[in-house]
N, CA, C and O atoms as a MOPAC input file, in Angstrom:
PM7 MOZYME 1SCF
protein

 N      7.16000 1    -7.68400 1    16.25100 1
 C      6.89800 1    -8.15100 1    15.01800 1
 C      5.52500 1    -7.56900 1    14.46100 1
 O      5.36500 1    -7.39000 1    13.25400 1
 N      4.58200 1    -7.29400 1    15.36700 1
 C      3.29400 1    -6.80400 1    14.89700 1
 C      3.44300 1    -5.39800 1    14.30300 1
 O      2.63400 1    -4.99700 1    13.46600 1
 N      4.45100 1    -4.66000 1    14.71700 1
 C      4.74100 1    -3.30200 1    14.18200 1
 C      5.25000 1    -3.33800 1    12.82000 1
 O      4.93600 1    -2.46500 1    12.01100 1
 N      6.03000 1    -4.31700 1    12.52400 1
 C      6.64800 1    -4.61400 1    11.20900 1
 C      5.49100 1    -4.90500 1    10.30100 1
 O      5.35700 1    -4.27600 1     9.25200 1
 N      4.63900 1    -5.85300 1    10.67600 1
 C      3.47500 1    -6.10800 1     9.75100 1
 C      2.53800 1    -4.96000 1     9.60300 1
 O      1.95800 1    -4.79700 1     8.52900 1
 N      2.35500 1    -4.17100 1    10.58200 1
 C      1.47000 1    -3.03800 1    10.59800 1
 C      2.21700 1    -1.89300 1     9.54300 1
 O      1.53900 1    -1.25200 1     8.74000 1
 N      3.48500 1    -1.75600 1     9.64400 1
 C      4.30000 1    -0.99200 1     8.84600 1
 C      4.10900 1    -1.33600 1     7.33600 1
 O      3.94100 1    -0.46200 1     6.48600 1
 N      4.14400 1    -2.59600 1     7.07900 1
 C      4.01300 1    -3.20000 1     5.69000 1
 C      2.62700 1    -2.86200 1     5.24000 1
 O      2.46500 1    -2.46100 1     4.08700 1
 N      1.54100 1    -3.00000 1     6.11900 1
 C      0.22700 1    -2.63900 1     5.73800 1
 C      0.19600 1    -1.14200 1     5.32300 1
 O     -0.25900 1    -0.80800 1     4.22800 1
 N      0.69400 1    -0.23600 1     6.22800 1
 C      0.72900 1     1.25500 1     5.77300 1
 C      1.46500 1     1.51000 1     4.51700 1
 O      0.98700 1     2.33600 1     3.73900 1
 N      2.53400 1     0.92500 1     4.23100 1
 C      3.29300 1     1.07400 1     3.08400 1
 C      2.45700 1     0.59400 1     1.73600 1
 O      2.51900 1     1.18700 1     0.66000 1
 N      1.79500 1    -0.39400 1     1.95100 1
 C      1.08400 1    -0.98100 1     0.86700 1
 C     -0.16300 1    -0.09500 1     0.69000 1
 O     -0.54500 1     0.14500 1    -0.45500 1
 N     -0.79300 1     0.38600 1     1.70900 1
 C     -1.91600 1     1.34300 1     1.55700 1
 C     -1.51400 1     2.52300 1     0.87100 1
 O     -2.16900 1     2.90400 1    -0.09900 1
 N     -0.40700 1     3.20800 1     1.30700 1
 C      0.11700 1     4.35700 1     0.61600 1
 C      0.51300 1     4.14400 1    -0.86100 1
 O      0.33800 1     5.03100 1    -1.69700 1
 N      1.03200 1     2.98700 1    -1.14800 1
 C      1.35700 1     2.59200 1    -2.55900 1
 C     -0.04600 1     2.62700 1    -3.39800 1
 O     -0.16500 1     3.12700 1    -4.51700 1
 N     -1.03000 1     2.03400 1    -2.68400 1
 C     -2.33300 1     1.95800 1    -3.44300 1
 C     -2.98200 1     3.15700 1    -3.56800 1
 O     -3.65600 1     3.37300 1    -4.57500 1
 N     -2.86100 1     4.12800 1    -2.52000 1
 C     -3.44200 1     5.47500 1    -2.68800 1
 C     -2.63200 1     6.30300 1    -3.71100 1
 O     -3.25000 1     7.09600 1    -4.42200 1
 N     -1.43300 1     6.19000 1    -3.82400 1
 C     -0.68300 1     6.87800 1    -4.76100 1
 C     -1.08500 1     6.38900 1    -6.09100 1
 O     -1.34500 1     7.24700 1    -6.93500 1
 N     -1.17500 1     5.17600 1    -6.40400 1
 C     -1.47300 1     4.54300 1    -7.53600 1
 C     -2.99100 1     4.98600 1    -7.98200 1
 O     -3.29500 1     5.24700 1    -9.14600 1
 N     -3.80100 1     5.02400 1    -6.98200 1
 C     -5.16200 1     5.44500 1    -7.16800 1
 C     -5.14100 1     6.80100 1    -7.75600 1
 O     -5.77200 1     6.96700 1    -8.80000 1
 N     -4.45000 1     7.87300 1    -7.18900 1
 C     -4.36200 1     9.10300 1    -7.67300 1
 C     -3.78900 1     9.12400 1    -9.26600 1
 O     -4.22900 1     9.88000 1   -10.13200 1
 N     -2.80100 1     8.21200 1    -9.44800 1
 C     -2.20800 1     8.20900 1   -10.72600 1
 C     -3.11700 1     7.44900 1   -11.77600 1
 O     -2.90400 1     7.68500 1   -12.96500 1
 N     -4.07200 1     6.59200 1   -11.44300 1
 C     -4.99800 1     5.95400 1   -12.31800 1
 C     -5.87500 1     6.87400 1   -13.00200 1
 O     -6.49200 1     6.43800 1   -13.97400 1
 N     -6.04100 1     8.15900 1   -12.62800 1
 C     -6.89600 1     9.12600 1   -13.17900 1
 C     -8.33500 1     8.38700 1   -13.29900 1
 O     -8.82000 1     8.02500 1   -14.37200 1
 N     -8.89500 1     8.23300 1   -12.12800 1
 C    -10.23700 1     7.67000 1   -11.95500 1
 C    -10.44500 1     6.28400 1   -12.73900 1
 O    -11.44000 1     6.03000 1   -13.41800 1
 N     -9.36200 1     5.43600 1   -12.54400 1
 C     -9.43300 1     4.08600 1   -13.20800 1
 C     -9.34900 1     4.09300 1   -14.65900 1
 O     -9.78900 1     3.12000 1   -15.27200 1
 N     -8.80500 1     5.13500 1   -15.31700 1
 C     -8.76900 1     5.19100 1   -16.72700 1
 C     -7.44300 1     4.72800 1   -17.32000 1
 O     -7.32700 1     4.52200 1   -18.52900 1
 N     -6.41600 1     4.56300 1   -16.42700 1
 C     -5.07400 1     4.01000 1   -16.73700 1
 C     -4.85900 1     2.74300 1   -16.16100 1
 O     -4.84800 1     2.61200 1   -14.93700 1
 N     -4.65800 1     1.63900 1   -17.06000 1
 C     -4.53900 1     0.34600 1   -16.58500 1
 C     -3.58600 1    -0.05400 1   -15.58000 1
 O     -3.95600 1    -0.76900 1   -14.64800 1
 N     -2.38400 1     0.34300 1   -15.68200 1
 C     -1.26800 1    -0.13500 1   -14.72500 1
 C     -1.37400 1     0.46700 1   -13.38700 1
 O     -1.22400 1    -0.24000 1   -12.39000 1
 N     -1.63700 1     1.81100 1   -13.29100 1
 C     -1.80800 1     2.35300 1   -11.94200 1
 C     -3.04400 1     1.77500 1   -11.20500 1
 O     -3.05500 1     1.65500 1    -9.98000 1
 N     -4.11800 1     1.41100 1   -12.02200 1
 C     -5.38200 1     0.73800 1   -11.46200 1
 C     -4.96100 1    -0.58100 1   -11.00900 1
 O     -5.41900 1    -0.94600 1    -9.92700 1
 N     -4.17200 1    -1.36700 1   -11.63600 1
 C     -3.93000 1    -2.72700 1   -11.25900 1
 C     -3.07500 1    -2.56300 1    -9.95100 1
 O     -3.30000 1    -3.24300 1    -8.95000 1
 N     -2.12600 1    -1.66300 1   -10.01700 1
 C     -1.15200 1    -1.58500 1    -8.74300 1
 C     -2.06700 1    -1.13200 1    -7.65700 1
 O     -1.92600 1    -1.67300 1    -6.56000 1
 N     -3.04100 1    -0.16200 1    -7.81200 1
 C     -3.91900 1     0.11500 1    -6.70700 1
 C     -4.61300 1    -1.13800 1    -6.16900 1
 O     -4.58400 1    -1.36300 1    -4.95900 1
 N     -5.14600 1    -1.84500 1    -6.89900 1
 C     -6.00700 1    -3.14000 1    -6.52200 1
 C     -5.06900 1    -4.00900 1    -5.71200 1
 O     -5.42300 1    -4.40900 1    -4.60300 1
 N     -3.86300 1    -4.32500 1    -6.23200 1
 C     -2.91400 1    -5.31600 1    -5.71200 1
 C     -2.50200 1    -4.76900 1    -4.39300 1
 O     -2.57300 1    -5.47200 1    -3.38500 1
 N     -2.05500 1    -3.48800 1    -4.35600 1
 C     -1.59100 1    -2.82400 1    -3.10400 1
 C     -2.65300 1    -2.82600 1    -2.00700 1
 O     -2.36900 1    -3.14800 1    -0.85300 1
 N     -3.90500 1    -2.45500 1    -2.39200 1
 C     -5.01000 1    -2.57000 1    -1.28100 1
 C     -5.26800 1    -3.90900 1    -0.88300 1
 O     -5.59800 1    -4.10200 1     0.28800 1
 N     -5.16600 1    -4.91600 1    -1.71100 1
 C     -5.35000 1    -6.26500 1    -1.27600 1
 C     -4.22900 1    -6.60500 1    -0.18400 1
 O     -4.48100 1    -7.19800 1     0.86500 1
 N     -3.08200 1    -6.19900 1    -0.52500 1
 C     -1.94400 1    -6.41200 1     0.33600 1
 C     -1.99500 1    -5.76000 1     1.68300 1
 O     -1.62200 1    -6.33000 1     2.70900 1
 N     -2.50000 1    -4.46600 1     1.63500 1
 C     -2.71300 1    -3.63200 1     2.81700 1
 C     -3.73700 1    -4.19300 1     3.74800 1
 O     -3.58800 1    -4.15500 1     4.97000 1
 N     -4.86200 1    -4.75400 1     3.11200 1
 C     -5.86900 1    -5.35900 1     4.05100 1
 C     -5.45300 1    -6.66200 1     4.49600 1
 O     -5.86600 1    -7.01100 1     5.60200 1
 N     -4.64200 1    -7.52700 1     3.78600 1
 C     -4.10900 1    -8.73200 1     4.28900 1
 C     -3.18500 1    -8.47200 1     5.61400 1
 O     -3.32900 1    -9.04900 1     6.69200 1
 N     -2.21700 1    -7.49200 1     5.30500 1
 C     -1.33900 1    -7.29200 1     6.41800 1
 C     -2.08400 1    -6.63800 1     7.62600 1
 O     -1.78900 1    -6.99700 1     8.76600 1
 N     -2.94900 1    -5.78000 1     7.42900 1
 C     -3.77700 1    -5.16300 1     8.35100 1
 C     -4.37100 1    -6.30400 1     9.11700 1
 O     -4.23000 1    -6.34700 1    10.33900 1
 N     -5.01000 1    -7.21000 1     8.48200 1
 C     -5.68000 1    -8.36900 1     9.14500 1
 C     -4.78900 1    -9.15800 1    10.04600 1
 O     -5.21000 1    -9.63500 1    11.10000 1
 N     -3.48200 1    -9.30500 1     9.61100 1
 C     -2.60600 1   -10.15300 1    10.35700 1
 C     -2.21800 1    -9.40100 1    11.75100 1
 O     -1.86700 1   -10.04200 1    12.74100 1
 N     -2.31400 1    -8.01800 1    11.73400 1
 C     -2.03100 1    -7.42400 1    13.00100 1
 C     -3.09200 1    -7.54100 1    13.98600 1
 O     -2.87800 1    -7.24100 1    15.16000 1
 N     -4.23500 1    -7.96200 1    13.58200 1
 C     -5.46800 1    -8.11100 1    14.52500 1
 C     -5.12900 1    -9.37100 1    15.38200 1
 O     -5.79400 1    -9.48700 1    16.41200 1
 N     -4.23700 1   -10.29200 1    15.13000 1
 C     -3.86600 1   -11.28100 1    16.00700 1
 C     -3.26200 1   -10.80600 1    17.30400 1
 O     -3.29600 1   -11.47100 1    18.33900 1
 N     -2.65800 1    -9.51100 1    17.17800 1
 C     -1.67900 1    -8.98300 1    18.37100 1
 C     -2.28300 1    -7.88300 1    18.93700 1
 O     -1.97800 1    -7.61000 1    20.09800 1
 N     -3.18500 1    -7.10500 1    18.27200 1
 C     -3.65500 1    -5.85900 1    18.81600 1
 C     -5.07600 1    -5.69700 1    18.61100 1
 O     -5.58800 1    -6.34000 1    17.69400 1
 N     -5.83900 1    -4.88500 1    19.37200 1
 C     -7.25000 1    -4.68700 1    19.19000 1
 C     -7.47700 1    -3.84700 1    17.85400 1
 O     -6.68000 1    -3.01400 1    17.42300 1
 N     -8.70300 1    -4.20000 1    17.26200 1
 C     -9.03900 1    -3.51700 1    15.98100 1
 C     -8.99600 1    -1.96600 1    16.02000 1
 O     -8.54000 1    -1.34200 1    15.06200 1
 N     -9.42600 1    -1.40100 1    17.02800 1
 C     -9.45400 1    -0.03600 1    17.15600 1
 C     -8.24900 1     0.64900 1    17.17700 1
 O     -8.08000 1     1.70400 1    16.56500 1
 N     -7.29300 1     0.03200 1    17.93800 1
 C     -5.87900 1     0.65100 1    17.94300 1
 C     -5.12500 1     0.37300 1    16.57800 1
 O     -4.39400 1     1.24200 1    16.10300 1
 N     -5.30900 1    -0.83400 1    15.96200 1
 C     -4.74700 1    -1.13600 1    14.73800 1
 C     -5.20600 1    -0.14600 1    13.75900 1
 O     -4.39200 1     0.47000 1    13.07200 1
 N     -6.57100 1     0.05100 1    13.65400 1
 C     -7.15100 1     0.98700 1    12.75100 1
 C     -6.67700 1     2.32800 1    12.94200 1
 O     -6.29400 1     2.95100 1    11.95200 1
 N     -6.64800 1     2.89800 1    14.16400 1
 C     -6.17000 1     4.20200 1    14.39500 1
 C     -4.73200 1     4.44400 1    13.92500 1
 O     -4.43000 1     5.49900 1    13.36900 1
 N     -3.88300 1     3.50800 1    14.13900 1
 C     -2.43200 1     3.57000 1    13.84200 1
 C     -2.40200 1     3.49000 1    12.38800 1
 O     -1.71900 1     4.31500 1    11.78000 1
 N     -3.06600 1     2.58900 1    11.74500 1
 C     -2.99100 1     2.37600 1    10.21200 1
 C     -3.51900 1     3.59300 1     9.47600 1
 O     -2.85100 1     4.15300 1     8.60700 1
 N     -4.62400 1     3.95600 1     9.80800 1
 C     -5.26000 1     5.07900 1     9.15900 1
 C     -4.47400 1     6.35400 1     9.46500 1
 O     -4.21300 1     7.12600 1     8.54100 1
 N     -4.07800 1     6.61700 1    10.73500 1
 C     -3.32000 1     7.84600 1    11.05700 1
 C     -1.97100 1     7.96300 1    10.31500 1
 O     -1.64300 1     8.99800 1     9.73500 1
 N     -1.22500 1     6.88100 1    10.35900 1
 C      0.08400 1     6.87100 1     9.57800 1
 C     -0.14900 1     7.00700 1     8.08000 1
 O      0.57800 1     7.64500 1     7.31800 1
 N     -1.22000 1     6.35100 1     7.75200 1
 C     -1.48400 1     6.35400 1     6.27400 1
 C     -1.89100 1     7.72300 1     5.82700 1
 O     -1.49600 1     8.14100 1     4.73900 1
 N     -2.67600 1     8.46400 1     6.62200 1
 C     -3.05700 1     9.81900 1     6.22800 1
 C     -1.85400 1    10.72600 1     6.21300 1
 O     -1.67000 1    11.47900 1     5.25600 1
 N     -1.06800 1    10.68500 1     7.18800 1
 C      0.23500 1    11.51400 1     7.19200 1
 C      1.19900 1    11.28100 1     5.99500 1
 O      1.73300 1    12.14600 1     5.29900 1
 N      1.31300 1     9.88700 1     5.89900 1
 C      2.27500 1     9.40300 1     4.78200 1
 C      1.74000 1     9.93900 1     3.29800 1
 O      2.46300 1    10.57400 1     2.53100 1
 N      0.56300 1     9.63500 1     3.05900 1
 C     -0.10700 1     9.96400 1     1.78800 1
 C     -0.15400 1    11.51500 1     1.52700 1
 O     -0.09500 1    11.99600 1     0.39500 1
 N     -0.26600 1    12.25100 1     2.68300 1
 C     -0.25300 1    13.72100 1     2.58600 1
 C      1.06700 1    14.20600 1     2.07400 1
 O      1.18300 1    15.02800 1     1.16500 1
 N      2.13500 1    13.59200 1     2.77400 1
 C      3.53100 1    13.93900 1     2.33700 1
 C      3.71400 1    13.53700 1     0.93700 1
 O      4.27300 1    14.31900 1     0.16800 1
 N      3.30300 1    12.40300 1     0.53800 1
 C      3.49600 1    12.00800 1    -0.88700 1
 C      2.76600 1    12.92200 1    -1.87500 1
 O      3.28500 1    13.25400 1    -2.94100 1
 N      1.43600 1    13.35500 1    -1.45600 1
 C      0.76300 1    14.35000 1    -2.27400 1
 C      1.45600 1    15.54900 1    -2.32000 1
 O      1.45300 1    16.15800 1    -3.39000 1
 N      2.05500 1    16.01000 1    -1.36400 1
 C      2.81900 1    17.40600 1    -1.36200 1
 C      4.16500 1    17.23500 1    -2.22900 1
 O      4.54400 1    18.12600 1    -2.98900 1
 N      4.80800 1    16.10700 1    -2.07100 1
 C      6.10100 1    15.93300 1    -2.76800 1
 C      5.96200 1    15.57600 1    -4.28000 1
 O      6.56300 1    16.14900 1    -5.18900 1
 N      5.05400 1    14.51100 1    -4.42000 1
 C      4.92600 1    13.97500 1    -5.82400 1
 C      3.87900 1    14.79400 1    -6.70700 1
 O      4.13000 1    15.14000 1    -7.86200 1
 N      2.75000 1    15.05500 1    -6.08900 1
 C      1.66900 1    15.60700 1    -6.94300 1
 C      1.67000 1    17.26400 1    -6.65700 1
 O      0.77700 1    17.91100 1    -7.20300 1
 N      2.43900 1    17.81600 1    -5.99500 1
 C      2.48000 1    19.23300 1    -5.83200 1
 C      1.19200 1    19.88200 1    -5.01900 1
 O      0.82300 1    21.05100 1    -5.13100 1
 N      0.62200 1    18.93200 1    -4.22700 1
 C     -0.59400 1    19.36200 1    -3.43400 1
 C     -0.16100 1    20.18800 1    -2.33800 1
 O      0.82500 1    19.86600 1    -1.67500 1
 N     -0.85600 1    21.28100 1    -2.08600 1
 C     -0.43200 1    22.18900 1    -1.03200 1
 C     -1.16300 1    22.06300 1     0.26800 1
 O     -2.30200 1    21.60000 1     0.21700 1
 N     -0.69300 1    22.39100 1     1.35800 1
 C     -1.30300 1    22.37400 1     2.65100 1
 C     -1.44600 1    23.73700 1     3.23900 1
 O     -0.49800 1    24.52200 1     3.24200 1
 N     -2.66000 1    24.04400 1     3.75700 1
 C     -2.84600 1    25.23700 1     4.62000 1
 C     -2.68600 1    25.00200 1     6.01600 1
 O     -2.41500 1    23.87600 1     6.43300 1
 N     -2.83900 1    26.01100 1     6.78900 1
 C     -2.52400 1    25.91700 1     8.26800 1
 C     -3.49400 1    24.89600 1     8.93700 1
 O     -3.08700 1    24.15000 1     9.82800 1
 N     -4.74700 1    24.87500 1     8.50600 1
 C     -5.58500 1    24.06300 1     9.12200 1
 C     -5.34700 1    22.51500 1     8.83400 1
 O     -5.66500 1    21.63400 1     9.63300 1
 N     -4.77600 1    22.30000 1     7.65300 1
 C     -4.35000 1    20.84900 1     7.31500 1
 C     -3.13800 1    20.38500 1     8.07600 1
 O     -3.04500 1    19.23400 1     8.50200 1
 N     -2.17400 1    21.34200 1     8.24500 1
 C     -1.03800 1    21.15100 1     9.06700 1
 C     -1.32200 1    20.92100 1    10.47700 1
 O     -0.80600 1    20.00900 1    11.12300 1
 N     -2.21200 1    21.82500 1    10.97300 1
 C     -2.83500 1    21.53000 1    12.45500 1
 C     -3.43200 1    20.12400 1    12.55800 1
 O     -3.10500 1    19.36700 1    13.47300 1
 N     -4.24000 1    19.81200 1    11.68600 1
 C     -4.84400 1    18.57800 1    11.75800 1
 C     -3.89200 1    17.38100 1    11.76300 1
 O     -4.00000 1    16.48300 1    12.59700 1
 N     -2.94800 1    17.39400 1    10.79900 1
 C     -1.89600 1    16.38900 1    10.69500 1
 C     -1.10600 1    16.22800 1    11.93800 1
 O     -0.77700 1    15.12800 1    12.38100 1
 N     -0.79500 1    17.43400 1    12.51800 1
 C     -0.03600 1    17.49100 1    13.85800 1
 C     -0.81200 1    16.73600 1    14.84600 1
 O     -0.27200 1    15.88600 1    15.55400 1
 N     -2.24400 1    17.05800 1    14.92800 1
 C     -3.06500 1    16.34700 1    16.00300 1
 C     -3.01300 1    14.83200 1    15.71800 1
 O     -2.90700 1    14.03800 1    16.65200 1
 N     -3.08300 1    14.44200 1    14.48600 1
 C     -3.01900 1    12.94500 1    14.24900 1
 C     -1.81000 1    12.33200 1    14.74900 1
 O     -1.83400 1    11.29100 1    15.40600 1
 N     -0.54300 1    13.08100 1    14.39200 1
 C      0.60800 1    12.49400 1    14.93000 1
 C      0.59900 1    12.50800 1    16.34400 1
 O      1.11000 1    11.54300 1    16.91100 1
 N      0.04400 1    13.55500 1    17.11700 1
 C      0.08600 1    13.56000 1    18.53500 1
 C     -0.77000 1    12.35400 1    19.13200 1
 O     -0.47000 1    11.79700 1    20.18800 1
 N     -1.78300 1    12.03700 1    18.40500 1
 C     -2.70300 1    10.97400 1    18.68400 1
 C     -1.96500 1     9.66900 1    18.70200 1
 O     -2.12100 1     8.86300 1    19.61800 1
 N     -1.12100 1     9.45200 1    17.63700 1
 C     -0.43400 1     8.24000 1    17.46900 1
 C      0.72000 1     8.06500 1    18.68100 1
 O      0.97300 1     7.02000 1    19.28000 1
 N      1.29700 1     9.27500 1    18.85600 1
 C      2.31600 1     9.24600 1    19.96500 1
 C      1.53400 1     8.90600 1    21.34500 1
 O      2.06800 1     8.06400 1    22.06600 1
 N      0.47000 1     9.41400 1    21.72000 1
 C     -0.27600 1     9.16800 1    22.98000 1
 C     -0.50600 1     7.69700 1    23.03600 1
 O     -0.22700 1     7.03700 1    24.03800 1
 N     -1.03600 1     7.17200 1    21.91100 1
 C     -1.32900 1     5.73400 1    22.02200 1
 C     -0.12500 1     4.85700 1    22.33000 1
 O     -0.18900 1     3.89900 1    23.10100 1
 N      1.08200 1     5.27100 1    21.62500 1
 C      2.25900 1     4.51200 1    21.83500 1
 C      2.82000 1     4.65500 1    23.19800 1
 O      3.31400 1     3.71500 1    23.82100 1
 N      2.72600 1     5.85800 1    23.63200 1
 C      3.32800 1     6.16000 1    24.98500 1
 C      2.43500 1     5.71300 1    26.20000 1
 O      2.92500 1     5.15800 1    27.18400 1
 N      1.23800 1     5.95900 1    26.08600 1
 C      0.39500 1     5.67100 1    27.29100 1
 C     -0.66200 1     4.61300 1    27.37700 1
 O     -1.20400 1     4.27000 1    28.42800 1
 N     -0.93200 1     4.09000 1    26.10300 1
 C     -2.16400 1     3.11000 1    26.07400 1
 C     -1.61900 1     1.75700 1    26.51400 1
 O     -0.52900 1     1.32300 1    26.14200 1
 N     -2.41800 1     1.14900 1    27.29500 1
 C     -2.13900 1    -0.26300 1    27.93200 1
 C     -2.81700 1    -1.34200 1    27.00100 1
 O     -2.84900 1    -2.52800 1    27.33100 1
 N     -3.37900 1    -0.85400 1    25.77400 1
 C     -4.16800 1    -1.87900 1    25.06400 1
 C     -3.33700 1    -2.69800 1    24.08300 1
 O     -3.76400 1    -3.67700 1    23.47100 1
 N     -2.02900 1    -2.16700 1    23.99000 1
 C     -1.00800 1    -2.93800 1    23.15200 1
 C      0.39800 1    -2.67300 1    23.71700 1
 O      0.68400 1    -1.75100 1    24.48200 1
 N      1.24000 1    -3.61100 1    23.23300 1
 C      2.65400 1    -3.47000 1    23.64300 1
 C      3.26600 1    -2.19400 1    22.92900 1
 O      2.87100 1    -1.78100 1    21.83900 1
 N      4.26100 1    -1.63200 1    23.66600 1
 C      4.80900 1    -0.40800 1    23.13700 1
 C      6.10500 1    -0.69100 1    22.47400 1
 O      6.78000 1    -1.68400 1    22.74900 1
 N      6.42700 1     0.17000 1    21.62600 1
 C      7.79900 1     0.07100 1    20.88800 1
 C      8.89500 1     0.15700 1    21.89100 1
 O      8.82700 1     0.89600 1    22.87300 1
 N      9.93900 1    -0.63900 1    21.61400 1
 C     11.16700 1    -0.55100 1    22.46700 1
 C     11.41100 1    -1.61800 1    23.35700 1
 O     12.40400 1    -1.60100 1    24.08400 1

């Protein structure tokens, strides 16, 4: 269940960040309001996961998954390009998430 809650937090965070980009530095009302509400939801669900997992692991997973997801959204929706260094860095983030899930004893593993 904690992974579902964490997934919702990541989804809310990526919605907020996407709306933040669309708000054009808070000059557009609806994207600004969506960003605020989505970030509030993201932090609420992020906080719920702290009942089940240590803060460092929760934050590593939340931020790592958020970074990768928003980068994909930026590429697909906003036409932002990635160079080799960015792709390498994202690959390392994904590898870090996999290592935590497969080998860390600080939280329960998927499956």
